[in-house]
mmCIF entry with sequence, helices, sheets and N, C-alpha, C, O atoms, coordinates in Angstrom:
data_MODEL
# 
_entry.id   MODEL 
# 
_entity.id                         1 
_entity.type                       polymer 
_entity.pdbx_number_of_molecules   1 
# 
_entity_poly.entity_id                      1 
_entity_poly.type                           'polypeptide(L)' 
_entity_poly.nstd_linkage                   no 
_entity_poly.nstd_monomer                   no 
_entity_poly.pdbx_seq_one_letter_code       MGIEDKINNAGENAEGKIKEGTGKATGNESLEAEGKGDQVGANLKQAGEKVKDAFKD 
_entity_poly.pdbx_seq_one_letter_code_can   MGIEDKINNAGENAEGKIKEGTGKATGNESLEAEGKGDQVGANLKQAGEKVKDAFKD 
_entity_poly.pdbx_strand_id                 A 
# 
loop_
_entity_poly_seq.entity_id 
_entity_poly_seq.num 
_entity_poly_seq.mon_id 
_entity_poly_seq.hetero 
1 1  MET n 
1 2  GLY n 
1 3  ILE n 
1 4  GLU n 
1 5  ASP n 
1 6  LYS n 
1 7  ILE n 
1 8  ASN n 
1 9  ASN n 
1 10 ALA n 
1 11 GLY n 
1 12 GLU n 
1 13 ASN n 
1 14 ALA n 
1 15 GLU n 
1 16 GLY n 
1 17 LYS n 
1 18 ILE n 
1 19 LYS n 
1 20 GLU n 
1 21 GLY n 
1 22 THR n 
1 23 GLY n 
1 24 LYS n 
1 25 ALA n 
1 26 THR n 
1 27 GLY n 
1 28 ASN n 
1 29 GLU n 
1 30 SER n 
1 31 LEU n 
1 32 GLU n 
1 33 ALA n 
1 34 GLU n 
1 35 GLY n 
1 36 LYS n 
1 37 GLY n 
1 38 ASP n 
1 39 GLN n 
1 40 VAL n 
1 41 GLY n 
1 42 ALA n 
1 43 ASN n 
1 44 LEU n 
1 45 LYS n 
1 46 GLN n 
1 47 ALA n 
1 48 GLY n 
1 49 GLU n 
1 50 LYS n 
1 51 VAL n 
1 52 LYS n 
1 53 ASP n 
1 54 ALA n 
1 55 PHE n 
1 56 LYS n 
1 57 ASP n 
# 
_struct_asym.id          A 
_struct_asym.entity_id   1 
# 
loop_
_struct_conf.conf_type_id 
_struct_conf.id 
_struct_conf.pdbx_PDB_helix_id 
_struct_conf.beg_label_comp_id 
_struct_conf.beg_label_asym_id 
_struct_conf.beg_label_seq_id 
_struct_conf.pdbx_beg_PDB_ins_code 
_struct_conf.end_label_comp_id 
_struct_conf.end_label_asym_id 
_struct_conf.end_label_seq_id 
_struct_conf.pdbx_end_PDB_ins_code 
_struct_conf.beg_auth_comp_id 
_struct_conf.beg_auth_asym_id 
_struct_conf.beg_auth_seq_id 
_struct_conf.end_auth_comp_id 
_struct_conf.end_auth_asym_id 
_struct_conf.end_auth_seq_id 
_struct_conf.pdbx_PDB_helix_class 
_struct_conf.details 
_struct_conf.pdbx_PDB_helix_length 
HELX_P HELX_P1 AA1 ILE A 3  ? THR A 26 ? ILE A 3  THR A 26 1 ? 24 
HELX_P HELX_P2 AA2 GLU A 29 ? LYS A 56 ? GLU A 29 LYS A 56 1 ? 28 
# 
_struct_conf_type.id          HELX_P 
_struct_conf_type.criteria    ? 
_struct_conf_type.reference   ? 
# 
loop_
_atom_site.group_PDB 
_atom_site.id 
_atom_site.type_symbol 
_atom_site.label_atom_id 
_atom_site.label_alt_id 
_atom_site.label_comp_id 
_atom_site.label_asym_id 
_atom_site.label_entity_id 
_atom_site.label_seq_id 
_atom_site.pdbx_PDB_ins_code 
_atom_site.Cartn_x 
_atom_site.Cartn_y 
_atom_site.Cartn_z 
_atom_site.occupancy 
_atom_site.B_iso_or_equiv 
_atom_site.pdbx_formal_charge 
_atom_site.auth_seq_id 
_atom_site.auth_comp_id 
_atom_site.auth_asym_id 
_atom_site.auth_atom_id 
_atom_site.pdbx_PDB_model_num 
ATOM 1   N N  . MET A 1 1  ? 235.222 47.585 122.843 1.00 0.00 ? 1  MET A N  1 
ATOM 2   C CA . MET A 1 1  ? 235.907 46.311 122.902 1.00 0.00 ? 1  MET A CA 1 
ATOM 3   C C  . MET A 1 1  ? 237.346 46.636 122.457 1.00 0.00 ? 1  MET A C  1 
ATOM 4   O O  . MET A 1 1  ? 237.557 47.289 121.436 1.00 0.00 ? 1  MET A O  1 
ATOM 5   N N  . GLY A 1 2  ? 238.275 46.194 123.199 1.00 0.00 ? 2  GLY A N  1 
ATOM 6   C CA . GLY A 1 2  ? 239.708 46.343 122.873 1.00 0.00 ? 2  GLY A CA 1 
ATOM 7   C C  . GLY A 1 2  ? 240.101 45.431 121.737 1.00 0.00 ? 2  GLY A C  1 
ATOM 8   O O  . GLY A 1 2  ? 239.481 44.399 121.481 1.00 0.00 ? 2  GLY A O  1 
ATOM 9   N N  . ILE A 1 3  ? 241.161 45.853 121.064 1.00 0.00 ? 3  ILE A N  1 
ATOM 10  C CA . ILE A 1 3  ? 241.645 45.034 119.951 1.00 0.00 ? 3  ILE A CA 1 
ATOM 11  C C  . ILE A 1 3  ? 242.101 43.681 120.395 1.00 0.00 ? 3  ILE A C  1 
ATOM 12  O O  . ILE A 1 3  ? 241.889 42.674 119.720 1.00 0.00 ? 3  ILE A O  1 
ATOM 13  N N  . GLU A 1 4  ? 242.746 43.671 121.568 1.00 0.00 ? 4  GLU A N  1 
ATOM 14  C CA . GLU A 1 4  ? 243.213 42.396 122.115 1.00 0.00 ? 4  GLU A CA 1 
ATOM 15  C C  . GLU A 1 4  ? 242.037 41.438 122.426 1.00 0.00 ? 4  GLU A C  1 
ATOM 16  O O  . GLU A 1 4  ? 242.148 40.235 122.190 1.00 0.00 ? 4  GLU A O  1 
ATOM 17  N N  . ASP A 1 5  ? 240.930 41.959 122.947 1.00 0.00 ? 5  ASP A N  1 
ATOM 18  C CA . ASP A 1 5  ? 239.756 41.133 123.209 1.00 0.00 ? 5  ASP A CA 1 
ATOM 19  C C  . ASP A 1 5  ? 239.194 40.575 121.873 1.00 0.00 ? 5  ASP A C  1 
ATOM 20  O O  . ASP A 1 5  ? 238.839 39.400 121.782 1.00 0.00 ? 5  ASP A O  1 
ATOM 21  N N  . LYS A 1 6  ? 239.126 41.428 120.871 1.00 0.00 ? 6  LYS A N  1 
ATOM 22  C CA . LYS A 1 6  ? 238.604 40.997 119.540 1.00 0.00 ? 6  LYS A CA 1 
ATOM 23  C C  . LYS A 1 6  ? 239.439 39.859 118.988 1.00 0.00 ? 6  LYS A C  1 
ATOM 24  O O  . LYS A 1 6  ? 238.919 38.861 118.490 1.00 0.00 ? 6  LYS A O  1 
ATOM 25  N N  . ILE A 1 7  ? 240.763 40.039 119.091 1.00 0.00 ? 7  ILE A N  1 
ATOM 26  C CA . ILE A 1 7  ? 241.654 39.004 118.520 1.00 0.00 ? 7  ILE A CA 1 
ATOM 27  C C  . ILE A 1 7  ? 241.508 37.702 119.336 1.00 0.00 ? 7  ILE A C  1 
ATOM 28  O O  . ILE A 1 7  ? 241.432 36.618 118.757 1.00 0.00 ? 7  ILE A O  1 
ATOM 29  N N  . ASN A 1 8  ? 241.469 37.805 120.651 1.00 0.00 ? 8  ASN A N  1 
ATOM 30  C CA . ASN A 1 8  ? 241.318 36.593 121.493 1.00 0.00 ? 8  ASN A CA 1 
ATOM 31  C C  . ASN A 1 8  ? 239.990 35.885 121.214 1.00 0.00 ? 8  ASN A C  1 
ATOM 32  O O  . ASN A 1 8  ? 239.935 34.658 121.138 1.00 0.00 ? 8  ASN A O  1 
ATOM 33  N N  . ASN A 1 9  ? 238.947 36.656 121.065 1.00 0.00 ? 9  ASN A N  1 
ATOM 34  C CA . ASN A 1 9  ? 237.639 36.056 120.865 1.00 0.00 ? 9  ASN A CA 1 
ATOM 35  C C  . ASN A 1 9  ? 237.570 35.400 119.459 1.00 0.00 ? 9  ASN A C  1 
ATOM 36  O O  . ASN A 1 9  ? 236.984 34.334 119.270 1.00 0.00 ? 9  ASN A O  1 
ATOM 37  N N  . ALA A 1 10 ? 238.188 36.083 118.508 1.00 0.00 ? 10 ALA A N  1 
ATOM 38  C CA . ALA A 1 10 ? 238.185 35.500 117.168 1.00 0.00 ? 10 ALA A CA 1 
ATOM 39  C C  . ALA A 1 10 ? 239.010 34.223 117.124 1.00 0.00 ? 10 ALA A C  1 
ATOM 40  O O  . ALA A 1 10 ? 238.652 33.266 116.439 1.00 0.00 ? 10 ALA A O  1 
ATOM 41  N N  . GLY A 1 11 ? 240.127 34.215 117.866 1.00 0.00 ? 11 GLY A N  1 
ATOM 42  C CA . GLY A 1 11 ? 240.939 33.022 117.923 1.00 0.00 ? 11 GLY A CA 1 
ATOM 43  C C  . GLY A 1 11 ? 240.240 31.868 118.601 1.00 0.00 ? 11 GLY A C  1 
ATOM 44  O O  . GLY A 1 11 ? 240.337 30.722 118.162 1.00 0.00 ? 11 GLY A O  1 
ATOM 45  N N  . GLU A 1 12 ? 239.543 32.173 119.663 1.00 0.00 ? 12 GLU A N  1 
ATOM 46  C CA . GLU A 1 12 ? 238.786 31.155 120.391 1.00 0.00 ? 12 GLU A CA 1 
ATOM 47  C C  . GLU A 1 12 ? 237.679 30.583 119.486 1.00 0.00 ? 12 GLU A C  1 
ATOM 48  O O  . GLU A 1 12 ? 237.425 29.379 119.459 1.00 0.00 ? 12 GLU A O  1 
ATOM 49  N N  . ASN A 1 13 ? 237.057 31.469 118.774 1.00 0.00 ? 13 ASN A N  1 
ATOM 50  C CA . ASN A 1 13 ? 235.960 31.012 117.874 1.00 0.00 ? 13 ASN A CA 1 
ATOM 51  C C  . ASN A 1 13 ? 236.530 30.171 116.787 1.00 0.00 ? 13 ASN A C  1 
ATOM 52  O O  . ASN A 1 13 ? 235.950 29.135 116.460 1.00 0.00 ? 13 ASN A O  1 
ATOM 53  N N  . ALA A 1 14 ? 237.641 30.555 116.200 1.00 0.00 ? 14 ALA A N  1 
ATOM 54  C CA . ALA A 1 14 ? 238.317 29.756 115.107 1.00 0.00 ? 14 ALA A CA 1 
ATOM 55  C C  . ALA A 1 14 ? 238.759 28.383 115.664 1.00 0.00 ? 14 ALA A C  1 
ATOM 56  O O  . ALA A 1 14 ? 238.592 27.358 115.004 1.00 0.00 ? 14 ALA A O  1 
ATOM 57  N N  . GLU A 1 15 ? 239.306 28.383 116.846 1.00 0.00 ? 15 GLU A N  1 
ATOM 58  C CA . GLU A 1 15 ? 239.737 27.141 117.486 1.00 0.00 ? 15 GLU A CA 1 
ATOM 59  C C  . GLU A 1 15 ? 238.531 26.186 117.678 1.00 0.00 ? 15 GLU A C  1 
ATOM 60  O O  . GLU A 1 15 ? 238.618 24.976 117.467 1.00 0.00 ? 15 GLU A O  1 
ATOM 61  N N  . GLY A 1 16 ? 237.412 26.800 118.087 1.00 0.00 ? 16 GLY A N  1 
ATOM 62  C CA . GLY A 1 16 ? 236.201 25.997 118.264 1.00 0.00 ? 16 GLY A CA 1 
ATOM 63  C C  . GLY A 1 16 ? 235.710 25.360 116.982 1.00 0.00 ? 16 GLY A C  1 
ATOM 64  O O  . GLY A 1 16 ? 235.278 24.208 116.962 1.00 0.00 ? 16 GLY A O  1 
ATOM 65  N N  . LYS A 1 17 ? 235.787 26.169 115.866 1.00 0.00 ? 17 LYS A N  1 
ATOM 66  C CA . LYS A 1 17 ? 235.397 25.663 114.598 1.00 0.00 ? 17 LYS A CA 1 
ATOM 67  C C  . LYS A 1 17 ? 236.297 24.511 114.133 1.00 0.00 ? 17 LYS A C  1 
ATOM 68  O O  . LYS A 1 17 ? 235.839 23.535 113.538 1.00 0.00 ? 17 LYS A O  1 
ATOM 69  N N  . ILE A 1 18 ? 237.581 24.661 114.424 1.00 0.00 ? 18 ILE A N  1 
ATOM 70  C CA . ILE A 1 18 ? 238.532 23.561 114.048 1.00 0.00 ? 18 ILE A CA 1 
ATOM 71  C C  . ILE A 1 18 ? 238.258 22.320 114.848 1.00 0.00 ? 18 ILE A C  1 
ATOM 72  O O  . ILE A 1 18 ? 238.304 21.211 114.315 1.00 0.00 ? 18 ILE A O  1 
ATOM 73  N N  . LYS A 1 19 ? 237.967 22.488 116.140 1.00 0.00 ? 19 LYS A N  1 
ATOM 74  C CA . LYS A 1 19 ? 237.667 21.280 116.967 1.00 0.00 ? 19 LYS A CA 1 
ATOM 75  C C  . LYS A 1 19 ? 236.345 20.645 116.514 1.00 0.00 ? 19 LYS A C  1 
ATOM 76  O O  . LYS A 1 19 ? 236.238 19.421 116.441 1.00 0.00 ? 19 LYS A O  1 
ATOM 77  N N  . GLU A 1 20 ? 235.360 21.458 116.217 1.00 0.00 ? 20 GLU A N  1 
ATOM 78  C CA . GLU A 1 20 ? 234.087 20.926 115.743 1.00 0.00 ? 20 GLU A CA 1 
ATOM 79  C C  . GLU A 1 20 ? 234.254 20.179 114.413 1.00 0.00 ? 20 GLU A C  1 
ATOM 80  O O  . GLU A 1 20 ? 233.682 19.106 114.219 1.00 0.00 ? 20 GLU A O  1 
ATOM 81  N N  . GLY A 1 21 ? 235.039 20.758 113.508 1.00 0.00 ? 21 GLY A N  1 
ATOM 82  C CA . GLY A 1 21 ? 235.240 20.080 112.210 1.00 0.00 ? 21 GLY A CA 1 
ATOM 83  C C  . GLY A 1 21 ? 236.031 18.802 112.356 1.00 0.00 ? 21 GLY A C  1 
ATOM 84  O O  . GLY A 1 21 ? 235.716 17.812 111.695 1.00 0.00 ? 21 GLY A O  1 
ATOM 85  N N  . THR A 1 22 ? 237.041 18.787 113.195 1.00 0.00 ? 22 THR A N  1 
ATOM 86  C CA . THR A 1 22 ? 237.844 17.588 113.474 1.00 0.00 ? 22 THR A CA 1 
ATOM 87  C C  . THR A 1 22 ? 236.953 16.562 114.136 1.00 0.00 ? 22 THR A C  1 
ATOM 88  O O  . THR A 1 22 ? 237.057 15.386 113.786 1.00 0.00 ? 22 THR A O  1 
ATOM 89  N N  . GLY A 1 23 ? 236.077 16.919 115.073 1.00 0.00 ? 23 GLY A N  1 
ATOM 90  C CA . GLY A 1 23 ? 235.233 15.971 115.713 1.00 0.00 ? 23 GLY A CA 1 
ATOM 91  C C  . GLY A 1 23 ? 234.245 15.366 114.708 1.00 0.00 ? 23 GLY A C  1 
ATOM 92  O O  . GLY A 1 23 ? 233.976 14.165 114.751 1.00 0.00 ? 23 GLY A O  1 
ATOM 93  N N  . LYS A 1 24 ? 233.715 16.176 113.823 1.00 0.00 ? 24 LYS A N  1 
ATOM 94  C CA . LYS A 1 24 ? 232.802 15.600 112.799 1.00 0.00 ? 24 LYS A CA 1 
ATOM 95  C C  . LYS A 1 24 ? 233.528 14.648 111.848 1.00 0.00 ? 24 LYS A C  1 
ATOM 96  O O  . LYS A 1 24 ? 233.003 13.591 111.498 1.00 0.00 ? 24 LYS A O  1 
ATOM 97  N N  . ALA A 1 25 ? 234.728 15.028 111.436 1.00 0.00 ? 25 ALA A N  1 
ATOM 98  C CA . ALA A 1 25 ? 235.498 14.237 110.486 1.00 0.00 ? 25 ALA A CA 1 
ATOM 99  C C  . ALA A 1 25 ? 235.877 12.857 111.098 1.00 0.00 ? 25 ALA A C  1 
ATOM 100 O O  . ALA A 1 25 ? 235.872 11.838 110.409 1.00 0.00 ? 25 ALA A O  1 
ATOM 101 N N  . THR A 1 26 ? 236.199 12.862 112.392 1.00 0.00 ? 26 THR A N  1 
ATOM 102 C CA . THR A 1 26 ? 236.662 11.644 113.038 1.00 0.00 ? 26 THR A CA 1 
ATOM 103 C C  . THR A 1 26 ? 235.550 10.871 113.786 1.00 0.00 ? 26 THR A C  1 
ATOM 104 O O  . THR A 1 26 ? 235.777 9.784  114.317 1.00 0.00 ? 26 THR A O  1 
ATOM 105 N N  . GLY A 1 27 ? 234.393 11.447 113.807 1.00 0.00 ? 27 GLY A N  1 
ATOM 106 C CA . GLY A 1 27 ? 233.269 10.796 114.477 1.00 0.00 ? 27 GLY A CA 1 
ATOM 107 C C  . GLY A 1 27 ? 233.425 10.971 116.010 1.00 0.00 ? 27 GLY A C  1 
ATOM 108 O O  . GLY A 1 27 ? 232.827 10.206 116.766 1.00 0.00 ? 27 GLY A O  1 
ATOM 109 N N  . ASN A 1 28 ? 234.182 11.916 116.459 1.00 0.00 ? 28 ASN A N  1 
ATOM 110 C CA . ASN A 1 28 ? 234.390 12.146 117.919 1.00 0.00 ? 28 ASN A CA 1 
ATOM 111 C C  . ASN A 1 28 ? 233.353 13.217 118.350 1.00 0.00 ? 28 ASN A C  1 
ATOM 112 O O  . ASN A 1 28 ? 233.576 14.420 118.208 1.00 0.00 ? 28 ASN A O  1 
ATOM 113 N N  . GLU A 1 29 ? 232.237 12.735 118.869 1.00 0.00 ? 29 GLU A N  1 
ATOM 114 C CA . GLU A 1 29 ? 231.155 13.628 119.293 1.00 0.00 ? 29 GLU A CA 1 
ATOM 115 C C  . GLU A 1 29 ? 231.571 14.523 120.443 1.00 0.00 ? 29 GLU A C  1 
ATOM 116 O O  . GLU A 1 29 ? 231.072 15.642 120.557 1.00 0.00 ? 29 GLU A O  1 
ATOM 117 N N  . SER A 1 30 ? 232.476 14.059 121.302 1.00 0.00 ? 30 SER A N  1 
ATOM 118 C CA . SER A 1 30 ? 232.892 14.820 122.441 1.00 0.00 ? 30 SER A CA 1 
ATOM 119 C C  . SER A 1 30 ? 233.721 16.047 121.915 1.00 0.00 ? 30 SER A C  1 
ATOM 120 O O  . SER A 1 30 ? 233.521 17.165 122.391 1.00 0.00 ? 30 SER A O  1 
ATOM 121 N N  . LEU A 1 31 ? 234.597 15.842 120.986 1.00 0.00 ? 31 LEU A N  1 
ATOM 122 C CA . LEU A 1 31 ? 235.422 16.912 120.456 1.00 0.00 ? 31 LEU A CA 1 
ATOM 123 C C  . LEU A 1 31 ? 234.551 17.923 119.694 1.00 0.00 ? 31 LEU A C  1 
ATOM 124 O O  . LEU A 1 31 ? 234.776 19.132 119.755 1.00 0.00 ? 31 LEU A O  1 
ATOM 125 N N  . GLU A 1 32 ? 233.558 17.397 118.979 1.00 0.00 ? 32 GLU A N  1 
ATOM 126 C CA . GLU A 1 32 ? 232.612 18.200 118.246 1.00 0.00 ? 32 GLU A CA 1 
ATOM 127 C C  . GLU A 1 32 ? 231.887 19.132 119.173 1.00 0.00 ? 32 GLU A C  1 
ATOM 128 O O  . GLU A 1 32 ? 231.787 20.334 118.927 1.00 0.00 ? 32 GLU A O  1 
ATOM 129 N N  . ALA A 1 33 ? 231.371 18.551 120.265 1.00 0.00 ? 33 ALA A N  1 
ATOM 130 C CA . ALA A 1 33 ? 230.594 19.296 121.248 1.00 0.00 ? 33 ALA A CA 1 
ATOM 131 C C  . ALA A 1 33 ? 231.520 20.357 121.925 1.00 0.00 ? 33 ALA A C  1 
ATOM 132 O O  . ALA A 1 33 ? 231.077 21.478 122.175 1.00 0.00 ? 33 ALA A O  1 
ATOM 133 N N  . GLU A 1 34 ? 232.781 20.012 122.215 1.00 0.00 ? 34 GLU A N  1 
ATOM 134 C CA . GLU A 1 34 ? 233.674 20.929 122.851 1.00 0.00 ? 34 GLU A CA 1 
ATOM 135 C C  . GLU A 1 34 ? 233.899 22.136 121.901 1.00 0.00 ? 34 GLU A C  1 
ATOM 136 O O  . GLU A 1 34 ? 233.927 23.285 122.341 1.00 0.00 ? 34 GLU A O  1 
ATOM 137 N N  . GLY A 1 35 ? 234.051 21.860 120.659 1.00 0.00 ? 35 GLY A N  1 
ATOM 138 C CA . GLY A 1 35 ? 234.232 22.942 119.661 1.00 0.00 ? 35 GLY A CA 1 
ATOM 139 C C  . GLY A 1 35 ? 233.087 23.880 119.610 1.00 0.00 ? 35 GLY A C  1 
ATOM 140 O O  . GLY A 1 35 ? 233.246 25.100 119.574 1.00 0.00 ? 35 GLY A O  1 
ATOM 141 N N  . LYS A 1 36 ? 231.868 23.264 119.607 1.00 0.00 ? 36 LYS A N  1 
ATOM 142 C CA . LYS A 1 36 ? 230.673 24.110 119.589 1.00 0.00 ? 36 LYS A CA 1 
ATOM 143 C C  . LYS A 1 36 ? 230.624 24.960 120.840 1.00 0.00 ? 36 LYS A C  1 
ATOM 144 O O  . LYS A 1 36 ? 230.248 26.130 120.778 1.00 0.00 ? 36 LYS A O  1 
ATOM 145 N N  . GLY A 1 37 ? 231.006 24.380 121.999 1.00 0.00 ? 37 GLY A N  1 
ATOM 146 C CA . GLY A 1 37 ? 230.991 25.117 123.267 1.00 0.00 ? 37 GLY A CA 1 
ATOM 147 C C  . GLY A 1 37 ? 232.000 26.255 123.240 1.00 0.00 ? 37 GLY A C  1 
ATOM 148 O O  . GLY A 1 37 ? 231.733 27.337 123.763 1.00 0.00 ? 37 GLY A O  1 
ATOM 149 N N  . ASP A 1 38 ? 233.127 26.022 122.650 1.00 0.00 ? 38 ASP A N  1 
ATOM 150 C CA . ASP A 1 38 ? 234.152 27.102 122.526 1.00 0.00 ? 38 ASP A CA 1 
ATOM 151 C C  . ASP A 1 38 ? 233.626 28.248 121.728 1.00 0.00 ? 38 ASP A C  1 
ATOM 152 O O  . ASP A 1 38 ? 233.863 29.406 122.073 1.00 0.00 ? 38 ASP A O  1 
ATOM 153 N N  . GLN A 1 39 ? 232.907 27.956 120.655 1.00 0.00 ? 39 GLN A N  1 
ATOM 154 C CA . GLN A 1 39 ? 232.325 28.970 119.775 1.00 0.00 ? 39 GLN A CA 1 
ATOM 155 C C  . GLN A 1 39 ? 231.237 29.799 120.583 1.00 0.00 ? 39 GLN A C  1 
ATOM 156 O O  . GLN A 1 39 ? 231.200 31.028 120.527 1.00 0.00 ? 39 GLN A O  1 
ATOM 157 N N  . VAL A 1 40 ? 230.398 29.075 121.302 1.00 0.00 ? 40 VAL A N  1 
ATOM 158 C CA . VAL A 1 40 ? 229.399 29.801 122.078 1.00 0.00 ? 40 VAL A CA 1 
ATOM 159 C C  . VAL A 1 40 ? 230.055 30.692 123.104 1.00 0.00 ? 40 VAL A C  1 
ATOM 160 O O  . VAL A 1 40 ? 229.633 31.832 123.295 1.00 0.00 ? 40 VAL A O  1 
ATOM 161 N N  . GLY A 1 41 ? 231.079 30.192 123.766 1.00 0.00 ? 41 GLY A N  1 
ATOM 162 C CA . GLY A 1 41 ? 231.811 31.014 124.777 1.00 0.00 ? 41 GLY A CA 1 
ATOM 163 C C  . GLY A 1 41 ? 232.385 32.276 124.154 1.00 0.00 ? 41 GLY A C  1 
ATOM 164 O O  . GLY A 1 41 ? 232.281 33.363 124.721 1.00 0.00 ? 41 GLY A O  1 
ATOM 165 N N  . ALA A 1 42 ? 232.998 32.120 122.970 1.00 0.00 ? 42 ALA A N  1 
ATOM 166 C CA . ALA A 1 42 ? 233.608 33.292 122.266 1.00 0.00 ? 42 ALA A CA 1 
ATOM 167 C C  . ALA A 1 42 ? 232.489 34.286 121.909 1.00 0.00 ? 42 ALA A C  1 
ATOM 168 O O  . ALA A 1 42 ? 232.657 35.491 122.099 1.00 0.00 ? 42 ALA A O  1 
ATOM 169 N N  . ASN A 1 43 ? 231.383 33.809 121.409 1.00 0.00 ? 43 ASN A N  1 
ATOM 170 C CA . ASN A 1 43 ? 230.258 34.673 121.040 1.00 0.00 ? 43 ASN A CA 1 
ATOM 171 C C  . ASN A 1 43 ? 229.695 35.459 122.261 1.00 0.00 ? 43 ASN A C  1 
ATOM 172 O O  . ASN A 1 43 ? 229.382 36.646 122.175 1.00 0.00 ? 43 ASN A O  1 
ATOM 173 N N  . LEU A 1 44 ? 229.584 34.715 123.420 1.00 0.00 ? 44 LEU A N  1 
ATOM 174 C CA . LEU A 1 44 ? 229.118 35.366 124.627 1.00 0.00 ? 44 LEU A CA 1 
ATOM 175 C C  . LEU A 1 44 ? 230.100 36.479 125.109 1.00 0.00 ? 44 LEU A C  1 
ATOM 176 O O  . LEU A 1 44 ? 229.688 37.562 125.525 1.00 0.00 ? 44 LEU A O  1 
ATOM 177 N N  . LYS A 1 45 ? 231.363 36.165 125.032 1.00 0.00 ? 45 LYS A N  1 
ATOM 178 C CA . LYS A 1 45 ? 232.386 37.155 125.405 1.00 0.00 ? 45 LYS A CA 1 
ATOM 179 C C  . LYS A 1 45 ? 232.274 38.408 124.519 1.00 0.00 ? 45 LYS A C  1 
ATOM 180 O O  . LYS A 1 45 ? 232.373 39.537 124.999 1.00 0.00 ? 45 LYS A O  1 
ATOM 181 N N  . GLN A 1 46 ? 232.068 38.176 123.229 1.00 0.00 ? 46 GLN A N  1 
ATOM 182 C CA . GLN A 1 46 ? 231.966 39.337 122.270 1.00 0.00 ? 46 GLN A CA 1 
ATOM 183 C C  . GLN A 1 46 ? 230.718 40.135 122.615 1.00 0.00 ? 46 GLN A C  1 
ATOM 184 O O  . GLN A 1 46 ? 230.753 41.364 122.549 1.00 0.00 ? 46 GLN A O  1 
ATOM 185 N N  . ALA A 1 47 ? 229.671 39.520 122.960 1.00 0.00 ? 47 ALA A N  1 
ATOM 186 C CA . ALA A 1 47 ? 228.398 40.201 123.290 1.00 0.00 ? 47 ALA A CA 1 
ATOM 187 C C  . ALA A 1 47 ? 228.582 41.005 124.600 1.00 0.00 ? 47 ALA A C  1 
ATOM 188 O O  . ALA A 1 47 ? 228.100 42.132 124.714 1.00 0.00 ? 47 ALA A O  1 
ATOM 189 N N  . GLY A 1 48 ? 229.273 40.420 125.562 1.00 0.00 ? 48 GLY A N  1 
ATOM 190 C CA . GLY A 1 48 ? 229.557 41.106 126.843 1.00 0.00 ? 48 GLY A CA 1 
ATOM 191 C C  . GLY A 1 48 ? 230.429 42.311 126.628 1.00 0.00 ? 48 GLY A C  1 
ATOM 192 O O  . GLY A 1 48 ? 230.209 43.336 127.273 1.00 0.00 ? 48 GLY A O  1 
ATOM 193 N N  . GLU A 1 49 ? 231.423 42.239 125.742 1.00 0.00 ? 49 GLU A N  1 
ATOM 194 C CA . GLU A 1 49 ? 232.294 43.325 125.458 1.00 0.00 ? 49 GLU A CA 1 
ATOM 195 C C  . GLU A 1 49 ? 231.530 44.459 124.767 1.00 0.00 ? 49 GLU A C  1 
ATOM 196 O O  . GLU A 1 49 ? 231.790 45.634 125.028 1.00 0.00 ? 49 GLU A O  1 
ATOM 197 N N  . LYS A 1 50 ? 230.574 44.101 123.875 1.00 0.00 ? 50 LYS A N  1 
ATOM 198 C CA . LYS A 1 50 ? 229.770 45.118 123.215 1.00 0.00 ? 50 LYS A CA 1 
ATOM 199 C C  . LYS A 1 50 ? 228.861 45.862 124.187 1.00 0.00 ? 50 LYS A C  1 
ATOM 200 O O  . LYS A 1 50 ? 228.615 47.058 124.028 1.00 0.00 ? 50 LYS A O  1 
ATOM 201 N N  . VAL A 1 51 ? 228.357 45.137 125.208 1.00 0.00 ? 51 VAL A N  1 
ATOM 202 C CA . VAL A 1 51 ? 227.515 45.780 126.228 1.00 0.00 ? 51 VAL A CA 1 
ATOM 203 C C  . VAL A 1 51 ? 228.414 46.749 127.025 1.00 0.00 ? 51 VAL A C  1 
ATOM 204 O O  . VAL A 1 51 ? 228.032 47.894 127.267 1.00 0.00 ? 51 VAL A O  1 
ATOM 205 N N  . LYS A 1 52 ? 229.571 46.297 127.415 1.00 0.00 ? 52 LYS A N  1 
ATOM 206 C CA . LYS A 1 52 ? 230.509 47.238 128.097 1.00 0.00 ? 52 LYS A CA 1 
ATOM 207 C C  . LYS A 1 52 ? 230.809 48.480 127.277 1.00 0.00 ? 52 LYS A C  1 
ATOM 208 O O  . LYS A 1 52 ? 230.815 49.589 127.810 1.00 0.00 ? 52 LYS A O  1 
ATOM 209 N N  . ASP A 1 53 ? 231.050 48.312 126.027 1.00 0.00 ? 53 ASP A N  1 
ATOM 210 C CA . ASP A 1 53 ? 231.320 49.453 125.159 1.00 0.00 ? 53 ASP A CA 1 
ATOM 211 C C  . ASP A 1 53 ? 230.125 50.382 125.045 1.00 0.00 ? 53 ASP A C  1 
ATOM 212 O O  . ASP A 1 53 ? 230.299 51.599 124.985 1.00 0.00 ? 53 ASP A O  1 
ATOM 213 N N  . ALA A 1 54 ? 228.891 49.828 125.014 1.00 0.00 ? 54 ALA A N  1 
ATOM 214 C CA . ALA A 1 54 ? 227.709 50.680 124.981 1.00 0.00 ? 54 ALA A CA 1 
ATOM 215 C C  . ALA A 1 54 ? 227.589 51.553 126.143 1.00 0.00 ? 54 ALA A C  1 
ATOM 216 O O  . ALA A 1 54 ? 227.156 52.698 126.015 1.00 0.00 ? 54 ALA A O  1 
ATOM 217 N N  . PHE A 1 55 ? 227.963 51.055 127.321 1.00 0.00 ? 55 PHE A N  1 
ATOM 218 C CA . PHE A 1 55 ? 227.910 51.871 128.555 1.00 0.00 ? 55 PHE A CA 1 
ATOM 219 C C  . PHE A 1 55 ? 229.029 52.862 128.709 1.00 0.00 ? 55 PHE A C  1 
ATOM 220 O O  . PHE A 1 55 ? 228.898 53.832 129.456 1.00 0.00 ? 55 PHE A O  1 
ATOM 221 N N  . LYS A 1 56 ? 230.115 52.644 128.026 1.00 0.00 ? 56 LYS A N  1 
ATOM 222 C CA . LYS A 1 56 ? 231.251 53.517 128.081 1.00 0.00 ? 56 LYS A CA 1 
ATOM 223 C C  . LYS A 1 56 ? 230.943 54.846 127.341 1.00 0.00 ? 56 LYS A C  1 
ATOM 224 O O  . LYS A 1 56 ? 231.411 55.912 127.743 1.00 0.00 ? 56 LYS A O  1 
ATOM 225 N N  . ASP A 1 57 ? 230.156 54.757 126.268 1.00 0.00 ? 57 ASP A N  1 
ATOM 226 C CA . ASP A 1 57 ? 229.881 55.963 125.447 1.00 0.00 ? 57 ASP A CA 1 
ATOM 227 C C  . ASP A 1 57 ? 228.936 56.919 126.160 1.00 0.00 ? 57 ASP A C  1 
ATOM 228 O O  . ASP A 1 57 ? 228.600 57.973 125.620 1.00 0.00 ? 57 ASP A O  1 
# 
């Protein structure tokens, strides 16, 4: 996994956590769900990059 990918995935995950927290705080279920979805997407990307790295070695 390249450093840029790690940074992007971490940023997306952090953004998702912020959206989720904001959604919870304001009672906005849509924003909360969007934040959770962003986090899941970031985690899936990280897993995909790890699989790619495993096959590179």
